FIROBA-493034 format. One record per atom (N, C-alpha, C, CB): x, y, z; atom name; chain; residue in one letter; residue number from 1. Coordinates in steps of 0.2 Angstrom, whole numbers. Last residue first. Glycine has a CB too. Layout:
! residues N
      px      py      pz   atom   kette   rest    nr
       X       Y       Z     CA       A      a   NUM
...
//
This chain:
! residues 157
      px      py      pz   atom   kette   rest    nr
      53      57    -979      N       A      q   157
      51      61    -972     CA       A      q   157
      54      58    -967      C       A      q   157
      43      62    -971     CB       A      q   157
      53      47    -987      N       A      e   156
      57      51    -988     CA       A      e   156
      58      57    -982      C       A      e   156
      55      53    -994     CB       A      e   156
      45      38    -986      N       A      e   155
      50      36    -984     CA       A      e   155
      55      43    -984      C       A      e   155
      52      30    -990     CB       A      e   155
      33      45    -990      N       A      e   154
      32      44    -984     CA       A      e   154
      40      42    -980      C       A      e   154
      26      38    -984     CB       A      e   154
      35      44   -1005      N       A      q   153
      35      52   -1001     CA       A      q   153
      36      51    -993      C       A      q   153
      27      56   -1001     CB       A      q   153
      33      32   -1006      N       A      i   152
      40      36   -1008     CA       A      i   152
      41      41   -1004      C       A      i   152
      40      38   -1015     CB       A      i   152
      21      29   -1005      N       A      i   151
      26      26   -1001     CA       A      i   151
      33      30   -1001      C       A      i   151
      26      20   -1004     CB       A      i   151
      15      38   -1015      N       A      t   150
      14      39   -1009     CA       A      t   150
      18      35   -1001      C       A      t   150
       8      36   -1010     CB       A      t   150
      19      29   -1025      N       A      m   149
      22      37   -1024     CA       A      m   149
      19      39   -1017      C       A      m   149
      19      43   -1029     CB       A      m   149
      11      19   -1024      N       A      l   148
      19      18   -1024     CA       A      l   148
      23      24   -1021      C       A      l   148
      23      17   -1032     CB       A      l   148
      -1      24   -1026      N       A      r   147
       1      22   -1019     CA       A      r   147
       7      20   -1017      C       A      r   147
      -3      17   -1016     CB       A      r   147
      -1      27   -1039      N       A      e   146
      -3      32   -1033     CA       A      e   146
       0      30   -1027      C       A      e   146
     -11      32   -1031     CB       A      e   146
       1      16   -1046      N       A      v   145
       7      20   -1046     CA       A      v   145
       6      25   -1040      C       A      v   145
       7      24   -1053     CB       A      v   145
      -3       0   -1035      N       A      e   144
      -5       6   -1040     CA       A      e   144
       1      11   -1041      C       A      e   144
     -14      11   -1037     CB       A      e   144
       1     -16   -1035      N       A      l   143
       3      -8   -1032     CA       A      l   143
       1      -4   -1037      C       A      l   143
      11      -7   -1030     CB       A      l   143
      -9     -29   -1039      N       A      p   142
      -4     -25   -1040     CA       A      p   142
      -5     -18   -1037      C       A      p   142
      -2     -25   -1048     CB       A      p   142
     -13     -40   -1024      N       A      g   141
     -14     -37   -1031     CA       A      g   141
      -9     -33   -1032      C       A      g   141
     -19     -32   -1033     CB       A      g   141
     -16     -38   -1007      N       A      a   140
     -16     -41   -1013     CA       A      a   140
     -17     -38   -1018      C       A      a   140
     -19     -47   -1013     CB       A      a   140
      -5     -28    -996      N       A      e   139
     -12     -29   -1000     CA       A      e   139
     -11     -34   -1006      C       A      e   139
     -15     -22   -1003     CB       A      e   139
       6     -37    -984      N       A      h   138
       3     -32    -990     CA       A      h   138
      -2     -33    -993      C       A      h   138
       7     -32    -995     CB       A      h   138
       4     -41    -968      N       A      k   137
       7     -42    -975     CA       A      k   137
       3     -37    -980      C       A      k   137
       6     -51    -978     CB       A      k   137
       1     -39    -955      N       A      m   136
       7     -35    -958     CA       A      m   136
       8     -36    -964      C       A      m   136
      12     -37    -955     CB       A      m   136
     -12     -43    -953      N       A      d   135
     -13     -35    -953     CA       A      d   135
      -5     -33    -955      C       A      d   135
     -15     -31    -945     CB       A      d   135
      -7     -57    -951      N       A      r   134
     -11     -56    -957     CA       A      r   134
     -12     -48    -959      C       A      r   134
     -17     -59    -954     CB       A      r   134
       0     -58    -939      N       A      v   133
       3     -57    -946     CA       A      v   133
      -1     -56    -952      C       A      v   133
       7     -63    -947     CB       A      v   133
      -7     -46    -930      N       A      t   132
      -7     -50    -931     CA       A      t   132
      -3     -50    -938      C       A      t   132
     -12     -53    -931     CB       A      t   132
      -8     -31    -927      N       A      t   131
     -10     -35    -922     CA       A      t   131
      -9     -44    -923      C       A      t   131
     -16     -34    -920     CB       A      t   131
       0     -16    -931      N       A      p   130
      -2     -23    -933     CA       A      p   130
      -3     -26    -926      C       A      p   130
       3     -27    -939     CB       A      p   130
      -4       0    -921      N       A      q   129
       1      -6    -923     CA       A      q   129
      -2     -12    -925      C       A      q   129
       5      -7    -917     CB       A      q   129
     -11       8    -917      N       A      e   128
      -8       9    -923     CA       A      e   128
      -5       3    -926      C       A      e   128
      -4      14    -922     CB       A      e   128
     -14       5    -902      N       A      d   127
     -19       4    -908     CA       A      d   127
     -18       6    -913      C       A      d   127
     -24       7    -907     CB       A      d   127
      -1       9    -898      N       A      a   126
      -4       2    -898     CA       A      a   126
      -9       0    -903      C       A      a   126
      -6       1    -891     CB       A      a   126
       6      23    -906      N       A      s   125
       2      21    -899     CA       A      s   125
       2      13    -903      C       A      s   125
      -7      27    -897     CB       A      s   125
      22      25    -911      N       A      q   124
      16      26    -912     CA       A      q   124
      12      22    -906      C       A      q   124
      15      22    -919     CB       A      q   124
      36      27    -910      N       A      p   123
      33      31    -906     CA       A      p   123
      25      30    -905      C       A      p   123
      34      37    -908     CB       A      p   123
      44      10    -909      N       A      s   122
      40      16    -913     CA       A      s   122
      36      22    -908      C       A      s   122
      34      12    -919     CB       A      s   122
      50      -1    -905      N       A      d   121
      55       6    -903     CA       A      d   121
      49      11    -906      C       A      d   121
      65       7    -910     CB       A      d   121
      40     -10    -906      N       A      a   120
      42      -9    -899     CA       A      a   120
      46      -2    -898      C       A      a   120
      46     -16    -896     CB       A      a   120
      42     -11    -921      N       A      a   119
      35      -8    -919     CA       A      a   119
      36      -6    -909      C       A      a   119
      29     -16    -921     CB       A      a   119
      53     -17    -923      N       A      e   118
      52      -9    -925     CA       A      e   118
      45      -6    -921      C       A      e   118
      51      -8    -933     CB       A      e   118
      51     -28    -916      N       A      l   117
      57     -24    -914     CA       A      l   117
      55     -17    -916      C       A      l   117
      64     -26    -916     CB       A      l   117
      42     -34    -925      N       A      g   116
      40     -34    -918     CA       A      g   116
      43     -27    -915      C       A      g   116
      43     -40    -914     CB       A      g   116
      49     -33    -937      N       A      k   115
      44     -31    -937     CA       A      k   115
      41     -28    -929      C       A      k   115
      40     -36    -940     CB       A      k   115
      58     -44    -933      N       A      s   114
      60     -38    -936     CA       A      s   114
      54     -33    -934      C       A      s   114
      61     -38    -943     CB       A      s   114
      48     -55    -932      N       A      v   113
      52     -52    -925     CA       A      v   113
      55     -45    -927      C       A      v   113
      59     -58    -922     CB       A      v   113
      48     -56    -945      N       A      y   112
      43     -55    -941     CA       A      y   112
      45     -50    -935      C       A      y   112
      40     -62    -940     CB       A      y   112
      59     -59    -949      N       A      r   111
      57     -54    -953     CA       A      r   111
      49     -52    -948      C       A      r   111
      57     -57    -963     CB       A      r   111
      62     -72    -944      N       A      i   110
      66     -67    -942     CA       A      i   110
      62     -59    -944      C       A      i   110
      74     -68    -945     CB       A      i   110
      57     -82    -953      N       A      l   109
      53     -80    -947     CA       A      l   109
      55     -73    -942      C       A      l   109
      54     -86    -942     CB       A      l   109
      65     -86    -962      N       A      s   108
      59     -85    -964     CA       A      s   108
      55     -81    -958      C       A      s   108
      56     -92    -967     CB       A      s   108
      77     -91    -953      N       A      m   107
      76     -85    -958     CA       A      m   107
      71     -81    -961      C       A      m   107
      79     -86    -962     CB       A      m   107
      73    -101    -947      N       A      e   106
      73     -97    -943     CA       A      e   106
      73     -90    -948      C       A      e   106
      78     -99    -938     CB       A      e   106
      74    -112    -959      N       A      f   105
      68    -108    -956     CA       A      f   105
      67    -103    -952      C       A      f   105
      66    -111    -953     CB       A      f   105
      87    -109    -961      N       A      e   104
      85    -109    -966     CA       A      e   104
      75    -107    -965      C       A      e   104
      88    -116    -969     CB       A      e   104
      92    -116    -949      N       A      h   103
      94    -108    -951     CA       A      h   103
      90    -106    -956      C       A      h   103
     101    -107    -954     CB       A      h   103
      88    -128    -949      N       A      g   102
      84    -125    -945     CA       A      g   102
      85    -118    -946      C       A      g   102
      85    -127    -940     CB       A      g   102
      94    -132    -960      N       A      y   101
      88    -132    -962     CA       A      y   101
      84    -129    -958      C       A      y   101
      85    -138    -963     CB       A      y   101
     107    -133    -953      N       A      y   100
     106    -128    -960     CA       A      y   100
      99    -127    -961      C       A      y   100
     107    -131    -967     CB       A      y   100
     108    -144    -946      N       A      g    99
     106    -138    -944     CA       A      g    99
     105    -132    -947      C       A      g    99
     110    -136    -941     CB       A      g    99
     120    -153    -953      N       A      p    98
     116    -152    -949     CA       A      p    98
     114    -147    -947      C       A      p    98
     117    -154    -945     CB       A      p    98
     126    -146    -971      N       A      r    97
     128    -146    -963     CA       A      r    97
     122    -148    -960      C       A      r    97
     131    -138    -960     CB       A      r    97
     122    -154    -985      N       A      a    96
     120    -149    -981     CA       A      a    96
     123    -150    -973      C       A      a    96
     113    -148    -981     CB       A      a    96
     134    -166    -991      N       A      g    95
     128    -162    -991     CA       A      g    95
     128    -156    -986      C       A      g    95
     122    -166    -989     CB       A      g    95
     148    -172    -982      N       A      g    94
     145    -173    -988     CA       A      g    94
     137    -169    -987      C       A      g    94
     145    -182    -989     CB       A      g    94
     156    -170    -972      N       A      l    93
     151    -175    -969     CA       A      l    93
     146    -176    -975      C       A      l    93
     147    -172    -963     CB       A      l    93
     166    -163    -975      N       A      n    92
     169    -169    -973     CA       A      n    92
     164    -174    -972      C       A      n    92
     172    -169    -966     CB       A      n    92
     161    -151    -977      N       A      a    91
     165    -154    -984     CA       A      a    91
     168    -162    -981      C       A      a    91
     173    -147    -985     CB       A      a    91
     151    -148    -969      N       A      r    90
     149    -151    -974     CA       A      r    90
     154    -154    -980      C       A      r    90
     145    -146    -976     CB       A      r    90
     160    -148    -953      N       A      c    89
     160    -146    -960     CA       A      c    89
     157    -151    -964      C       A      c    89
     167    -145    -961     CB       A      c    89
     159    -156    -939      N       A      r    88
     153    -153    -942     CA       A      r    88
     153    -150    -950      C       A      r    88
     151    -147    -938     CB       A      r    88
     171    -160    -937      N       A      r    87
     166    -165    -933     CA       A      r    87
     159    -161    -938      C       A      r    87
     166    -164    -923     CB       A      r    87
     180    -151    -941      N       A      i    86
     180    -157    -945     CA       A      i    86
     174    -162    -943      C       A      i    86
     186    -161    -944     CB       A      i    86
     177    -134    -945      N       A      d    85
     178    -140    -940     CA       A      d    85
     177    -148    -943      C       A      d    85
     171    -139    -934     CB       A      d    85
     174    -124    -952      N       A      g    84
     179    -130    -955     CA       A      g    84
     180    -135    -951      C       A      g    84
     186    -129    -956     CB       A      g    84
     170    -113    -939      N       A      p    83
     169    -115    -948     CA       A      p    83
     176    -118    -948      C       A      p    83
     169    -107    -954     CB       A      p    83
     169    -122    -925      N       A      p    82
     170    -115    -927     CA       A      p    82
     171    -117    -935      C       A      p    82
     176    -110    -924     CB       A      p    82
     153    -126    -915      N       A      f    81
     160    -126    -919     CA       A      f    81
     163    -121    -922      C       A      f    81
     159    -131    -923     CB       A      f    81
     141    -119    -909      N       A      g    80
     147    -124    -905     CA       A      g    80
     152    -126    -909      C       A      g    80
     144    -131    -902     CB       A      g    80
     138    -103    -910      N       A      r    79
     138    -109    -913     CA       A      r    79
     142    -113    -910      C       A      r    79
     140    -109    -919     CB       A      r    79
     123     -92    -905      N       A      d    78
     131     -97    -903     CA       A      d    78
     131    -101    -908      C       A      d    78
     132    -103    -896     CB       A      d    78
     118     -77    -914      N       A      k    77
     115     -84    -912     CA       A      k    77
     124     -87    -910      C       A      k    77
     111     -88    -921     CB       A      k    77
     109     -62    -920      N       A      v    76
     117     -67    -916     CA       A      v    76
     113     -73    -914      C       A      v    76
     122     -63    -908     CB       A      v    76
     103     -50    -932      N       A      f    75
     103     -57    -927     CA       A      f    75
     108     -60    -925      C       A      f    75
     101     -62    -928     CB       A      f    75
      97     -37    -937      N       A      i    74
     103     -39    -936     CA       A      i    74
     103     -46    -931      C       A      i    74
     107     -34    -935     CB       A      i    74
      87     -28    -940      N       A      h    73
      87     -34    -942     CA       A      h    73
      93     -38    -944      C       A      h    73
      84     -34    -947     CB       A      h    73
      88     -18    -930      N       A      h    72
      81     -23    -930     CA       A      h    72
      81     -27    -935      C       A      h    72
      74     -20    -932     CB       A      h    72
      99     -11    -932      N       A      p    71
      98     -17    -924     CA       A      p    71
      92     -21    -924      C       A      p    71
      97     -12    -917     CB       A      p    71
     110      -8    -941      N       A      d    70
     105     -10    -941     CA       A      d    70
     101     -14    -938      C       A      d    70
     105     -12    -945     CB       A      d    70
     122      -5    -938      N       A      i    69
     121      -3    -943     CA       A      i    69
     114      -4    -944      C       A      i    69
     124      -7    -947     CB       A      i    69
     125      -8    -924      N       A      e    68
     121      -3    -925     CA       A      e    68
     120      -2    -932      C       A      e    68
     124       3    -923     CB       A      e    68
     130     -22    -927      N       A      r    67
     122     -22    -924     CA       A      r    67
     121     -15    -925      C       A      r    67
     120     -24    -915     CB       A      r    67
     143     -21    -928      N       A      l    66
     140     -23    -933     CA       A      l    66
     131     -22    -932      C       A      l    66
     143     -30    -935     CB       A      l    66
     147     -19    -915      N       A      k    65
     147     -13    -919     CA       A      k    65
     142     -14    -927      C       A      k    65
     155     -12    -921     CB       A      k    65
     143     -30    -908      N       A      t    64
     141     -24    -906     CA       A      t    64
     141     -18    -910      C       A      t    64
     143     -23    -900     CB       A      t    64
     153     -38    -916      N       A      i    63
     145     -39    -915     CA       A      i    63
     141     -33    -914      C       A      i    63
     143     -45    -908     CB       A      i    63
     163     -34    -909      N       A      i    62
     163     -34    -917     CA       A      i    62
     154     -34    -918      C       A      i    62
     167     -42    -922     CB       A      i    62
     163     -38    -896      N       A      a    61
     165     -31    -899     CA       A      a    61
     164     -29    -907      C       A      a    61
     172     -31    -897     CB       A      a    61
     162     -51    -897      N       A      n    60
     156     -47    -893     CA       A      n    60
     157     -39    -896      C       A      n    60
     157     -47    -883     CB       A      n    60
     174     -55    -902      N       A      v    59
     168     -58    -906     CA       A      v    59
     162     -52    -903      C       A      v    59
     167     -66    -904     CB       A      v    59
     182     -51    -892      N       A      e    58
     183     -47    -898     CA       A      e    58
     177     -49    -902      C       A      e    58
     190     -48    -902     CB       A      e    58
     178     -58    -882      N       A      e    57
     177     -50    -880     CA       A      e    57
     179     -48    -887      C       A      e    57
     183     -47    -874     CB       A      e    57
     180     -72    -885      N       A      e    56
     173     -69    -882     CA       A      e    56
     173     -61    -883      C       A      e    56
     173     -70    -872     CB       A      e    56
     192     -73    -898      N       A      t    55
     189     -73    -891     CA       A      t    55
     183     -70    -892      C       A      t    55
     194     -69    -885     CB       A      t    55
     184     -79    -913      N       A      g    54
     190     -76    -910     CA       A      g    54
     188     -77    -902      C       A      g    54
     192     -67    -912     CB       A      g    54
     173     -79    -927      N       A      t    53
     176     -84    -923     CA       A      t    53
     183     -80    -919      C       A      t    53
     179     -90    -929     CB       A      t    53
     158     -77    -934      N       A      i    52
     165     -75    -932     CA       A      i    52
     167     -79    -926      C       A      i    52
     164     -67    -930     CB       A      i    52
     150     -81    -949      N       A      m    51
     150     -82    -943     CA       A      m    51
     158     -80    -941      C       A      m    51
     149     -90    -942     CB       A      m    51
     137     -71    -958      N       A      m    50
     143     -72    -956     CA       A      m    50
     145     -77    -950      C       A      m    50
     145     -67    -957     CB       A      m    50
     122     -71    -969      N       A      g    49
     128     -67    -965     CA       A      g    49
     134     -69    -964      C       A      g    49
     126     -65    -960     CB       A      g    49
     118     -81    -978      N       A      f    48
     114     -78    -972     CA       A      f    48
     116     -73    -968      C       A      f    48
     112     -82    -967     CB       A      f    48
     127     -87    -984      N       A      c    47
     122     -84    -988     CA       A      c    47
     116     -79    -983      C       A      c    47
     119     -90    -992     CB       A      c    47
     143     -81    -977      N       A      t    46
     139     -85    -977     CA       A      t    46
     133     -83    -981      C       A      t    46
     138     -87    -971     CB       A      t    46
     161     -78    -972      N       A      e    45
     153     -75    -976     CA       A      e    45
     150     -83    -976      C       A      e    45
     154     -71    -986     CB       A      e    45
     169     -79    -958      N       A      k    44
     168     -83    -964     CA       A      k    44
     161     -80    -966      C       A      k    44
     167     -91    -961     CB       A      k    44
     182     -73    -949      N       A      i    43
     174     -73    -951     CA       A      i    43
     174     -76    -958      C       A      i    43
     172     -65    -952     CB       A      i    43
     192     -73    -935      N       A      m    42
     191     -76    -941     CA       A      m    42
     183     -74    -943      C       A      m    42
     192     -85    -940     CB       A      m    42
     201     -57    -930      N       A      v    41
     198     -63    -929     CA       A      v    41
     194     -66    -935      C       A      v    41
     194     -62    -924     CB       A      v    41
     211     -48    -937      N       A      g    40
     213     -55    -935     CA       A      g    40
     208     -60    -932      C       A      g    40
     217     -54    -931     CB       A      g    40
     201     -35    -936      N       A      d    39
     208     -35    -932     CA       A      d    39
     209     -43    -931      C       A      d    39
     207     -32    -925     CB       A      d    39
     189     -30    -941      N       A      s    38
     189     -38    -938     CA       A      s    38
     197     -38    -933      C       A      s    38
     189     -45    -945     CB       A      s    38
     183     -21    -948      N       A      i    37
     185     -19    -938     CA       A      i    37
     187     -26    -936      C       A      i    37
     178     -17    -931     CB       A      i    37
     184     -25    -959      N       A      e    36
     186     -18    -960     CA       A      e    36
     188     -18    -952      C       A      e    36
     181     -13    -963     CB       A      e    36
     175     -37    -960      N       A      y    35
     182     -37    -960     CA       A      y    35
     185     -30    -958      C       A      y    35
     183     -39    -966     CB       A      y    35
     165     -31    -956      N       A      a    34
     165     -35    -951     CA       A      a    34
     173     -34    -952      C       A      a    34
     161     -43    -950     CB       A      a    34
     160     -24    -969      N       A      r    33
     162     -20    -963     CA       A      r    33
     164     -24    -957      C       A      r    33
     155     -16    -961     CB       A      r    33
     159     -35    -976      N       A      v    32
     164     -31    -977     CA       A      v    32
     166     -26    -972      C       A      v    32
     164     -28    -983     CB       A      v    32
     146     -40    -970      N       A      a    31
     153     -45    -969     CA       A      a    31
     159     -41    -971      C       A      a    31
     153     -53    -975     CB       A      a    31
     139     -32    -974      N       A      l    30
     139     -32    -967     CA       A      l    30
     146     -36    -966      C       A      l    30
     132     -37    -965     CB       A      l    30
     137     -32    -989      N       A      s    29
     141     -27    -985     CA       A      s    29
     142     -28    -978      C       A      s    29
     136     -21    -986     CB       A      s    29
     134     -47    -988      N       A      q    28
     140     -45    -991     CA       A      q    28
     141     -38    -988      C       A      q    28
     141     -45    -998     CB       A      q    28
     121     -48    -982      N       A      p    27
     126     -50    -980     CA       A      p    27
     132     -49    -982      C       A      p    27
     126     -54    -979     CB       A      p    27
     116     -28    -984      N       A      t    26
     116     -35    -988     CA       A      t    26
     121     -40    -982      C       A      t    26
     120     -34    -997     CB       A      t    26
     103     -17    -977      N       A      t    25
     109     -21    -977     CA       A      t    25
     110     -26    -981      C       A      t    25
     111     -23    -971     CB       A      t    25
      89     -14    -979      N       A      n    24
      96     -10    -981     CA       A      n    24
     102     -12    -982      C       A      n    24
      97      -6    -978     CB       A      n    24
      81     -24    -979      N       A      p    23
      79     -21    -983     CA       A      p    23
      85     -16    -985      C       A      p    23
      74     -18    -980     CB       A      p    23
      87     -40    -970      N       A      s    22
      86     -31    -970     CA       A      s    22
      87     -29    -976      C       A      s    22
      92     -27    -967     CB       A      s    22
      94     -49    -962      N       A      d    21
      88     -50    -967     CA       A      d    21
      84     -43    -966      C       A      d    21
      84     -57    -965     CB       A      d    21
     108     -59    -956      N       A      v    20
     105     -51    -957     CA       A      v    20
      98     -53    -963      C       A      v    20
     113     -45    -962     CB       A      v    20
     116     -67    -943      N       A      f    19
     110     -68    -947     CA       A      f    19
     109     -62    -949      C       A      f    19
     103     -71    -943     CB       A      f    19
     130     -72    -937      N       A      v    18
     127     -68    -937     CA       A      v    18
     123     -66    -944      C       A      v    18
     132     -64    -935     CB       A      v    18
     135     -85    -924      N       A      y    17
     132     -83    -932     CA       A      y    17
     129     -76    -931      C       A      y    17
     124     -88    -936     CB       A      y    17
     152     -87    -916      N       A      k    16
     145     -84    -917     CA       A      k    16
     141     -83    -924      C       A      k    16
     145     -78    -913     CB       A      k    16
     162     -94    -907      N       A      t    15
     159     -93    -913     CA       A      t    15
     153     -94    -914      C       A      t    15
     160     -95    -918     CB       A      t    15
     176     -92    -895      N       A      v    14
     170     -93    -897     CA       A      v    14
     169     -92    -905      C       A      v    14
     165     -89    -893     CB       A      v    14
     191     -99    -889      N       A      t    13
     188     -95    -894     CA       A      t    13
     179     -97    -894      C       A      t    13
     192     -97    -900     CB       A      t    13
     201    -108    -884      N       A      g    12
     198    -102    -881     CA       A      g    12
     195     -97    -885      C       A      g    12
     203     -99    -878     CB       A      g    12
     208    -115    -898      N       A      i    11
     207    -117    -891     CA       A      i    11
     205    -110    -888      C       A      i    11
     214    -119    -888     CB       A      i    11
     206    -122    -911      N       A      f    10
     204    -114    -910     CA       A      f    10
     204    -114    -902      C       A      f    10
     197    -110    -914     CB       A      f    10
     207    -133    -914      N       A      e     9
     212    -129    -918     CA       A      e     9
     210    -123    -915      C       A      e     9
     213    -129    -927     CB       A      e     9
     207    -150    -904      N       A      p     8
     205    -142    -907     CA       A      p     8
     209    -138    -909      C       A      p     8
     200    -138    -903     CB       A      p     8
     209    -165    -910      N       A      e     7
     214    -161    -906     CA       A      e     7
     209    -153    -908      C       A      e     7
     223    -162    -909     CB       A      e     7
     203    -182    -908      N       A      y     6
     201    -175    -909     CA       A      y     6
     207    -169    -907      C       A      y     6
     195    -173    -906     CB       A      y     6
     214    -195    -911      N       A      p     5
     209    -191    -906     CA       A      p     5
     209    -185    -908      C       A      p     5
     212    -191    -898     CB       A      p     5
     213    -203    -926      N       A      p     4
     217    -200    -922     CA       A      p     4
     212    -197    -917      C       A      p     4
     222    -195    -926     CB       A      p     4
     204    -218    -929      N       A      k     3
     204    -212    -931     CA       A      k     3
     208    -209    -924      C       A      k     3
     196    -210    -932     CB       A      k     3
     208    -234    -934      N       A      i     2
     208    -230    -929     CA       A      i     2
     209    -223    -929      C       A      i     2
     213    -232    -926     CB       A      i     2
     200    -245    -946      N       A      m     1
     207    -240    -945     CA       A      m     1
     204    -235    -938      C       A      m     1
     209    -232    -954     CB       A      m     1
//
């Protein structure tokens, strides 16, 4: 059986992933905001954020607005195929889409990138910044109530 030639559906568009790993913003709330400002651009929600397909100008404008919500925890990456593209859609290929496991791995690392971005924008001196991943990890053991109260008070300031 000869396959018919591939005919792209979304000529003149780009697709970008928007990843979010934030204590303040969920992928769902970010997607809702994207729907509010999208004006006809295709948005597909995912477990890590969303894919946005449209003209380059439209997609970039939406991403700029979304990144304002939580700039240290929202990341963008180009995607070569629009959602549902028969060449990459897992509905056609079966199982996880090629590249999904790469996203899963990247998501495990972006919290460290976020920490670095926050540190770069922080007014603290370089001497006060953690220097290794080990320095960034929380103390081992249960969190004492007094320490929790201190953290809450520091966050309120």
